[in-house]
N, C-alpha and C positions, 0 to 999 in steps of 0.2 A: 513502776508497777511491775510485779512479779508474780506470776501464776503456775502453779504446777497441780495438775490432774490424773488421776487415773478411774477409769471407768469397765465394768465387765457387762457383757450382754452375753444373752443365750437366744438362738434363733432356730426353729424347727419349722422345715418345709415339708410337706406331703404334696407331691405333684402327680397327677393321672395323666397321661398321654394317650387320647384316645387314637384308635386303631385308623389308619387310612390307607387306601390302595393296600400296596404290600409289606405296609408298614405294620407290625403287630402292636398291640396295647401293652403300656409298661407302665411301672409305678415306680416312682423314686422318692425315698425319705432321705432328709439331709439336715444333720445335726450340727449345729456351729456354737463355739463356746469363743467368745473373742474377748481380748483385753487391749484396751487403747491408754497410752501412756503419751501426756504431752506437755510442753512448756511453753509459757508464752512472757516475753519479756516488753515493757514498754518505758522509753524514757523521752520526756520533751521539756523544754527549756524555752525561754525566750526574753525580751525585755523590750519596753516602750521608751521611746526617746520623744522627749515634748518639746518640739522645737519653738513654739511659743503657745499661747493659750489656744490657739485655735489650731494648730497643726501637730499632728501626732505620727509618728512613724514608729512601727511595730516588726520586729524580727524575731521569728520562732523556727525553731527547727525539730525533728524528733526522729527517735530509732527504735525500731520494731524488730524483734528477732522471734521465730517460733521454730518448735520442733514437735513431730507428733508420730509416734511408733504405734504400728497397729499388727497385732497376732490374732489370726482367725484359723485354730486347727479345728477340722472339721470330717466327718463320716458320712459316706454316702453308700445306700443300700439300694441296688436295683433289681426289680421284678419283670420279668417278660411273659407274656401269656400266663400269669399266674405262677409261674415256677421262679424260684429263686435263681437270679443271673449273676450277680458279682457284688464285691465290697469293696470300697475305696477308701482309704485314708489321705488326706489332703491337709497341706499345709500351706496357708497364705501368710506371707510377712512383708509388711509395707513400712517406709520411712520417707516422711517429708519434712524439708528445711525450708524455711524462707526468710530473707530479711529486707526491710524497707526503710530507705532513709528519704524523710520529708524537709520541705522548707517552705517559708511564706516571709514574703515581704510586703506589708500592707501602710497604706497611707491615708487619713482621715483628714479633712479640714470640714471646721464647723464655721457657719457663717454666724453673722449677728443674731439672727432671729433663732430661737430655741427649737430644736428638731430639723432644721435647715443644715444639711450637710452633705457632702460628697467624699467618696470613698473610692480607692483602687487596690486590687489586691492580685499579687503574682505567686503562685502555688507549683511548686515541683515537687514529684515524687519519683523515688526509683527503686524498684524491688527486684530481687533476683529469687529464683527458687529451684529446688532440685528433688527428684522423688525416684525412690528406689524401691521395686516390689518383685517377691518372688512366690511362685507357687509350685509346690511340690506334690506329685500326686502317685499313688501306688494303687494299684486295682488287682484282687484278687478273684479266682475262681470259688464256686461254692465247697470245692475240695480243699481250697486252703492255698493251692499253688499261685506264683504270681501269673497275674495275666498280662500286665502292661503296667509301664510307669513312662512320667514325662514330666518336664519341667517347663515353667513359663516363667519369664523375666521380662521385666520393664525398667527402662532406664531413662529418665527425662529430666529436662531443665529448661529454663525460659527465664525471660525476664519482662518489665512492665515499665515503661516510661511515660509519665501522665504530667501534662503542663496545661494550667488553667490561668487566664488572664481574665479580670473582671473589673467592673467599675458600676457603682451604683449612686444613685440622686435621689434625694430625699427632700422634699418642700411642702410644709404644712402652709398652705396659702391663706387659709383662715380657720377660726374655730370649727368650721363644719367642712372644710374642704381640704384634700391632700393630693400632690400629685409625686409620682414615683417613677423611675425609669432608669434603664441599665444597659450594657452590653456585655457580652461573655464569649469567650472563645476557649474551646477545650481541644487539646491534641493529645492522643494516646497513640504511643508505637509499642507493640506486642510483639513476642516471639516464642514459641512451644517447639522444642526437639523431643521427639517421643520414639525410642528405639525399642522394639518388642523381639525378642528371642521365643525360640521353642525349641527344645532339647539342644540348648547351645548352639542353635543356628539362628542367623538373623532372620525374620521375617519382614521381608521389603514391603509386603502387600500392607502388613498391620501397622508399621512406621510411617511416621510423618515429621515433616521440619515446615513449620507453618510460623508465618508473619504475617501482621496487618498493620495499616494505620486507619485511626478514625479520627475524623474531625468534624466538630460543631460549630457552629458560628449562630449566636441569637442576640436580639433586641427586644426589649420588653418595655412598656409603659403601663402605668396603673394610674386610674383617677377616681377617689374614692369620696364621698360627699353625703350630707344627712339633710333630710328635709324633715323638720319638727322635730318633737323628742322622743318617737317612736320609730321611725324608719331611717335605714341607712344603706348606702349602695356602694359598690366597687366593682368598675368596668376595666377590664385589662386586655391588652392585646401582645402577642409573643411573635414575632417572625424570628424564623429560623432556617439555617440551610446547613445541610451535613452531606459528607461524602465518605466512602467506606472502601479501601482498597485491600486486598489479601492477594496471597500466593502460598504454594506448595514450594518451597525453595529447591531449586534445581529439578524442578517438574516432579518432586516426590521421588529422587534417586532417578529420575528417568529426565535428561537435560534436553531431549528433543521435544518434550511434551510441554506446552503453555499451559498452565494452570492459574495463572492471574486471572483476576476479575474485579470489577469495579461497580459500585452502586453509587449514583449520583442524586441528591437530591435538589432540586430548585429551592428558590425560598417558598416556604410554607407557613401560613398563618394559623394561630392558635388562640383564638378569641375565649374570653372568659367573663362572667357577670354572677355576683353575689348581692342577695337582698337580704337583709335581715329585719326581723321587727322585735322591738324590744317588748316582752310582754311585762317583765317588772324589772327590779335592779338585780337579781340573779338568774333570770332565764330569758333567753333568745331562742327566737324561732328563725331558721334562715334556708333557704333554697338557692341553689347554684347551679350552675350549668357551665362547662367548660369542653374545650377539647384539648387531648391529650395523645403522647407518643409513649409506646411501649418498648423499649431497645432491649434487646437481647445482651445478656451478660457474657463474659469472655468464656465461661464454662461451655456454653451453648454454641459458640463458634468455632470450638476445637474439633478438627476432624479426628480425634483418637478414639480408638475402641476401648472400652474398659473388659479387660480381660481377670479381674480379680477373682471372679467366681466361674470357674469353667461350665458349671451346670446351668449358669443364667447369663449367658455371654450375649 
Protein backbone atom coordinates (compact mmCIF):
# COMPACT_ATOMS: atom_id res chain seq x y z
CA UNK A 1 0.00 0.00 0.00
CA UNK A 2 1.30 3.47 -0.89
CA UNK A 3 -0.32 6.79 -0.04
CA UNK A 4 0.71 10.32 -0.85
CA UNK A 5 -1.10 13.41 0.35
CA UNK A 6 -0.92 17.19 0.40
CA UNK A 7 -3.01 19.47 2.58
CA UNK A 8 -3.25 23.22 2.99
CA UNK A 9 -4.53 25.12 6.00
CA UNK A 10 -5.02 28.69 7.18
CA UNK A 11 -5.04 29.80 10.81
CA UNK A 12 -5.93 33.25 12.16
CA UNK A 13 -5.31 34.02 15.84
CA UNK A 14 -6.39 37.23 17.60
CA UNK A 15 -5.04 37.36 21.14
CA UNK A 16 -5.46 40.02 23.80
CA UNK A 17 -3.12 40.02 26.81
CA UNK A 18 -4.67 41.80 29.79
CA UNK A 19 -2.49 44.28 31.69
CA UNK A 20 -0.91 42.93 34.85
CA UNK A 21 1.21 44.83 37.38
CA UNK A 22 3.79 46.73 35.30
CA UNK A 23 3.05 44.78 32.12
CA UNK A 24 0.95 46.81 29.65
CA UNK A 25 -1.93 45.43 27.64
CA UNK A 26 -1.02 44.02 24.25
CA UNK A 27 -2.85 42.72 21.21
CA UNK A 28 -1.39 40.17 18.79
CA UNK A 29 -2.73 39.22 15.37
CA UNK A 30 -1.22 36.05 13.90
CA UNK A 31 -1.85 34.69 10.39
CA UNK A 32 -0.55 31.29 9.29
CA UNK A 33 -0.71 29.65 5.86
CA UNK A 34 0.62 26.11 5.99
CA UNK A 35 1.23 23.23 3.62
CA UNK A 36 1.72 19.59 4.67
CA UNK A 37 3.21 17.03 2.32
CA UNK A 38 3.44 13.38 3.28
CA UNK A 39 3.91 9.90 1.96
CA UNK A 40 3.27 6.55 3.58
CA UNK A 41 4.25 3.07 2.37
CA UNK A 42 3.18 -0.26 3.88
CA UNK A 43 4.26 -3.77 2.87
CA UNK A 44 3.14 -6.98 4.57
CA UNK A 45 3.57 -10.66 3.76
CA UNK A 46 3.40 -14.06 5.42
CA UNK A 47 2.50 -17.70 5.12
CA UNK A 48 0.73 -20.48 7.01
CA UNK A 49 2.31 -23.90 7.46
CA UNK A 50 -0.25 -26.61 8.21
CA UNK A 51 1.70 -29.09 10.32
CA UNK A 52 -1.34 -31.38 10.37
CA UNK A 53 -5.12 -30.99 10.48
CA UNK A 54 -5.00 -29.59 14.05
CA UNK A 55 -1.78 -27.56 14.23
CA UNK A 56 -0.91 -24.44 12.24
CA UNK A 57 2.24 -22.31 12.26
CA UNK A 58 2.03 -18.74 10.88
CA UNK A 59 4.90 -16.37 10.09
CA UNK A 60 4.34 -12.77 8.96
CA UNK A 61 6.49 -9.70 8.44
CA UNK A 62 5.83 -6.03 7.69
CA UNK A 63 7.67 -2.88 6.67
CA UNK A 64 6.35 0.66 7.12
CA UNK A 65 7.92 3.93 6.01
CA UNK A 66 6.60 7.45 6.34
CA UNK A 67 7.91 10.91 5.53
CA UNK A 68 6.18 14.21 6.29
CA UNK A 69 7.13 17.81 5.46
CA UNK A 70 5.44 20.81 7.01
CA UNK A 71 5.79 24.47 5.98
CA UNK A 72 4.11 27.28 8.00
CA UNK A 73 4.91 30.83 6.87
CA UNK A 74 3.21 33.35 9.15
CA UNK A 75 2.96 37.03 10.01
CA UNK A 76 2.59 38.52 13.50
CA UNK A 77 1.48 42.11 14.23
CA UNK A 78 1.79 43.39 17.81
CA UNK A 79 0.09 46.36 19.43
CA UNK A 80 0.99 47.63 22.93
CA UNK A 81 -1.27 50.11 24.75
CA UNK A 82 -3.23 50.62 21.51
CA UNK A 83 -0.04 51.73 19.69
CA UNK A 84 1.39 49.75 16.79
CA UNK A 85 4.54 48.08 18.10
CA UNK A 86 6.05 45.68 15.58
CA UNK A 87 5.58 43.40 12.60
CA UNK A 88 7.18 39.96 12.33
CA UNK A 89 7.66 37.53 9.46
CA UNK A 90 8.16 33.92 10.52
CA UNK A 91 8.95 30.78 8.60
CA UNK A 92 8.55 27.36 10.21
CA UNK A 93 9.85 24.31 8.35
CA UNK A 94 9.83 20.76 9.68
CA UNK A 95 10.46 17.24 8.40
CA UNK A 96 9.82 13.88 10.04
CA UNK A 97 10.83 10.43 8.84
CA UNK A 98 10.15 7.03 10.40
CA UNK A 99 10.63 3.36 9.56
CA UNK A 100 9.15 0.29 11.25
CA UNK A 101 9.94 -3.39 10.77
CA UNK A 102 7.64 -5.92 12.38
CA UNK A 103 7.45 -9.71 12.63
CA UNK A 104 5.04 -12.22 14.13
CA UNK A 105 5.27 -15.94 14.88
CA UNK A 106 1.99 -17.68 15.75
CA UNK A 107 0.96 -21.20 16.62
CA UNK A 108 -2.58 -22.60 16.88
CA UNK A 109 -3.75 -26.00 18.08
CA UNK A 110 -7.32 -27.14 17.49
CA UNK A 111 -8.71 -29.78 19.82
CA UNK A 112 -11.17 -32.40 18.63
CA UNK A 113 -14.19 -30.39 19.80
CA UNK A 114 -15.22 -27.49 17.54
CA UNK A 115 -14.21 -24.09 18.95
CA UNK A 116 -11.81 -25.64 21.48
CA UNK A 117 -8.32 -24.29 20.77
CA UNK A 118 -5.16 -22.76 22.19
CA UNK A 119 -2.92 -20.16 20.51
CA UNK A 120 0.53 -18.69 21.15
CA UNK A 121 1.85 -15.48 19.56
CA UNK A 122 5.22 -13.74 19.54
CA UNK A 123 5.35 -10.19 18.12
CA UNK A 124 8.36 -7.91 17.71
CA UNK A 125 8.39 -4.40 16.24
CA UNK A 126 11.40 -2.15 15.76
CA UNK A 127 11.03 1.47 14.64
CA UNK A 128 13.39 4.40 14.16
CA UNK A 129 12.48 8.04 13.66
CA UNK A 130 14.14 11.38 12.98
CA UNK A 131 12.84 14.94 12.86
CA UNK A 132 14.22 18.34 11.97
CA UNK A 133 12.50 21.70 12.39
CA UNK A 134 13.66 25.27 11.85
CA UNK A 135 11.99 28.56 12.74
CA UNK A 136 13.22 31.84 11.26
CA UNK A 137 11.89 35.18 12.52
CA UNK A 138 12.46 38.79 11.45
CA UNK A 139 10.83 41.60 13.45
CA UNK A 140 10.49 45.18 12.21
CA UNK A 141 9.75 48.52 13.88
CA UNK A 142 6.66 50.51 12.80
CA UNK A 143 9.03 52.67 10.75
CA UNK A 144 10.16 49.60 8.80
CA UNK A 145 13.64 49.25 10.28
CA UNK A 146 14.84 45.88 11.48
CA UNK A 147 14.21 45.37 15.20
CA UNK A 148 15.49 41.82 15.75
CA UNK A 149 15.87 38.43 14.14
CA UNK A 150 16.48 34.97 15.48
CA UNK A 151 16.49 31.30 14.50
CA UNK A 152 15.31 28.26 16.39
CA UNK A 153 16.20 24.72 15.40
CA UNK A 154 15.35 21.27 16.65
CA UNK A 155 17.16 18.09 15.71
CA UNK A 156 15.71 14.88 17.09
CA UNK A 157 15.88 11.12 16.68
CA UNK A 158 14.82 8.01 18.53
CA UNK A 159 13.77 4.39 18.46
CA UNK A 160 11.08 2.08 19.82
CA UNK A 161 11.49 -1.66 20.42
CA UNK A 162 8.28 -3.49 21.31
CA UNK A 163 8.01 -7.20 22.24
CA UNK A 164 4.76 -8.99 23.14
CA UNK A 165 4.26 -12.64 24.06
CA UNK A 166 0.71 -13.94 24.39
CA UNK A 167 -1.20 -17.20 24.73
CA UNK A 168 -5.00 -17.68 24.71
CA UNK A 169 -7.18 -20.68 25.50
CA UNK A 170 -10.83 -21.12 24.49
CA UNK A 171 -13.16 -23.95 25.45
CA UNK A 172 -16.94 -24.07 24.74
CA UNK A 173 -17.83 -26.42 27.60
CA UNK A 174 -21.41 -26.81 26.41
CA UNK A 175 -23.93 -25.10 24.20
CA UNK A 176 -24.64 -22.57 26.96
CA UNK A 177 -21.24 -22.20 28.69
CA UNK A 178 -17.80 -21.10 27.56
CA UNK A 179 -14.46 -20.72 29.33
CA UNK A 180 -11.56 -18.52 28.17
CA UNK A 181 -8.16 -17.73 29.69
CA UNK A 182 -4.86 -16.23 28.65
CA UNK A 183 -1.53 -14.69 29.60
CA UNK A 184 0.33 -11.77 28.07
CA UNK A 185 3.66 -10.01 28.52
CA UNK A 186 4.61 -6.73 26.84
CA UNK A 187 8.04 -5.07 27.01
CA UNK A 188 8.85 -1.75 25.35
CA UNK A 189 12.20 0.02 25.17
CA UNK A 190 12.09 3.63 24.00
CA UNK A 191 14.65 6.38 23.46
CA UNK A 192 14.36 9.96 22.24
CA UNK A 193 17.15 12.50 21.65
CA UNK A 194 16.07 16.11 21.28
CA UNK A 195 18.58 18.93 20.64
CA UNK A 196 17.43 22.55 20.62
CA UNK A 197 19.36 25.51 19.18
CA UNK A 198 18.77 29.24 19.48
CA UNK A 199 20.61 31.51 17.03
CA UNK A 200 22.90 28.56 16.23
CA UNK A 201 23.78 28.20 19.93
CA UNK A 202 23.03 24.93 21.67
CA UNK A 203 20.25 25.33 24.27
CA UNK A 204 21.10 22.87 27.02
CA UNK A 205 18.04 23.70 29.13
CA UNK A 206 15.54 22.91 26.37
CA UNK A 207 17.37 19.80 25.08
CA UNK A 208 16.98 16.28 26.39
CA UNK A 209 18.06 12.70 25.89
CA UNK A 210 15.49 10.37 27.37
CA UNK A 211 14.93 6.63 27.51
CA UNK A 212 12.54 4.33 29.34
CA UNK A 213 11.51 0.70 29.70
CA UNK A 214 7.86 -0.23 30.18
CA UNK A 215 6.82 -3.76 31.18
CA UNK A 216 3.29 -5.11 31.61
CA UNK A 217 2.43 -8.70 32.59
CA UNK A 218 -1.15 -9.91 32.75
CA UNK A 219 -3.37 -12.99 32.98
CA UNK A 220 -7.12 -13.19 32.47
CA UNK A 221 -10.02 -15.60 32.68
CA UNK A 222 -13.61 -15.30 31.39
CA UNK A 223 -16.64 -17.46 32.00
CA UNK A 224 -19.76 -17.04 29.83
CA UNK A 225 -23.12 -18.77 30.28
CA UNK A 226 -26.80 -18.49 29.34
CA UNK A 227 -29.97 -19.07 31.34
CA UNK A 228 -33.04 -19.73 29.29
CA UNK A 229 -33.50 -18.14 25.89
CA UNK A 230 -33.28 -14.48 26.94
CA UNK A 231 -30.49 -14.01 29.48
CA UNK A 232 -26.73 -14.36 28.99
CA UNK A 233 -23.85 -13.47 31.32
CA UNK A 234 -20.11 -12.97 31.08
CA UNK A 235 -17.87 -12.74 34.16
CA UNK A 236 -14.19 -11.90 33.85
CA UNK A 237 -11.11 -11.17 35.92
CA UNK A 238 -7.73 -9.87 34.81
CA UNK A 239 -4.65 -9.73 37.03
CA UNK A 240 -1.93 -7.32 36.00
CA UNK A 241 1.50 -6.23 37.18
CA UNK A 242 3.51 -3.41 35.57
CA UNK A 243 6.64 -1.37 36.08
CA UNK A 244 8.10 1.67 34.42
CA UNK A 245 11.65 3.02 34.61
CA UNK A 246 12.96 6.11 32.84
CA UNK A 247 15.99 8.35 32.91
CA UNK A 248 17.42 11.44 31.32
CA UNK A 249 20.69 10.10 29.90
CA UNK A 250 23.81 11.48 31.65
CA UNK A 251 21.56 13.55 33.87
CA UNK A 252 20.42 15.42 30.76
CA UNK A 253 23.97 16.71 30.05
CA UNK A 254 24.80 16.91 33.76
CA UNK A 255 26.45 13.63 34.74
CA UNK A 256 26.47 14.48 38.47
CA UNK A 257 22.68 14.62 38.62
CA UNK A 258 20.62 11.45 39.09
CA UNK A 259 17.50 11.80 36.96
CA UNK A 260 16.34 8.17 36.95
CA UNK A 261 12.99 7.18 38.42
CA UNK A 262 10.79 4.10 38.67
CA UNK A 263 7.10 3.37 39.08
CA UNK A 264 6.24 -0.18 40.11
CA UNK A 265 2.74 -1.57 40.50
CA UNK A 266 2.14 -4.83 42.32
CA UNK A 267 -0.54 -7.19 41.13
CA UNK A 268 -3.82 -5.37 40.53
CA UNK A 269 -7.18 -6.98 39.81
CA UNK A 270 -9.59 -5.82 37.09
CA UNK A 271 -13.01 -7.53 37.33
CA UNK A 272 -15.73 -7.23 34.70
CA UNK A 273 -19.36 -8.32 34.38
CA UNK A 274 -21.73 -8.24 31.39
CA UNK A 275 -25.46 -9.01 31.51
CA UNK A 276 -27.39 -9.22 28.24
CA UNK A 277 -31.13 -9.57 27.68
CA UNK A 278 -32.37 -10.59 24.25
CA UNK A 279 -35.38 -8.51 23.27
CA UNK A 280 -35.82 -10.19 19.88
CA UNK A 281 -33.74 -11.74 17.10
CA UNK A 282 -32.28 -8.36 16.14
CA UNK A 283 -32.11 -6.41 19.40
CA UNK A 284 -30.21 -6.93 22.67
CA UNK A 285 -30.18 -4.88 25.85
CA UNK A 286 -26.91 -4.96 27.80
CA UNK A 287 -25.55 -3.57 31.06
CA UNK A 288 -21.91 -3.97 32.08
CA UNK A 289 -19.39 -2.83 34.64
CA UNK A 290 -15.61 -3.18 34.49
CA UNK A 291 -12.47 -1.69 35.95
CA UNK A 292 -9.99 -0.36 33.41
CA UNK A 293 -6.68 1.48 33.30
CA UNK A 294 -5.79 4.45 31.11
CA UNK A 295 -2.08 4.47 30.27
CA UNK A 296 -0.22 7.53 28.96
CA UNK A 297 0.97 7.32 25.38
CA UNK A 298 4.64 7.85 24.55
CA UNK A 299 4.03 11.48 23.47
CA UNK A 300 2.82 12.24 27.01
CA UNK A 301 5.98 10.70 28.48
CA UNK A 302 8.47 12.80 26.51
CA UNK A 303 10.18 15.68 28.39
CA UNK A 304 10.32 17.78 25.19
CA UNK A 305 9.31 21.43 24.81
CA UNK A 306 7.41 22.23 21.61
CA UNK A 307 8.91 25.43 20.15
CA UNK A 308 7.41 25.25 16.67
CA UNK A 309 5.37 28.41 17.37
CA UNK A 310 7.23 31.08 19.42
CA UNK A 311 3.97 32.97 20.05
CA UNK A 312 2.38 30.03 21.83
CA UNK A 313 5.27 28.05 23.33
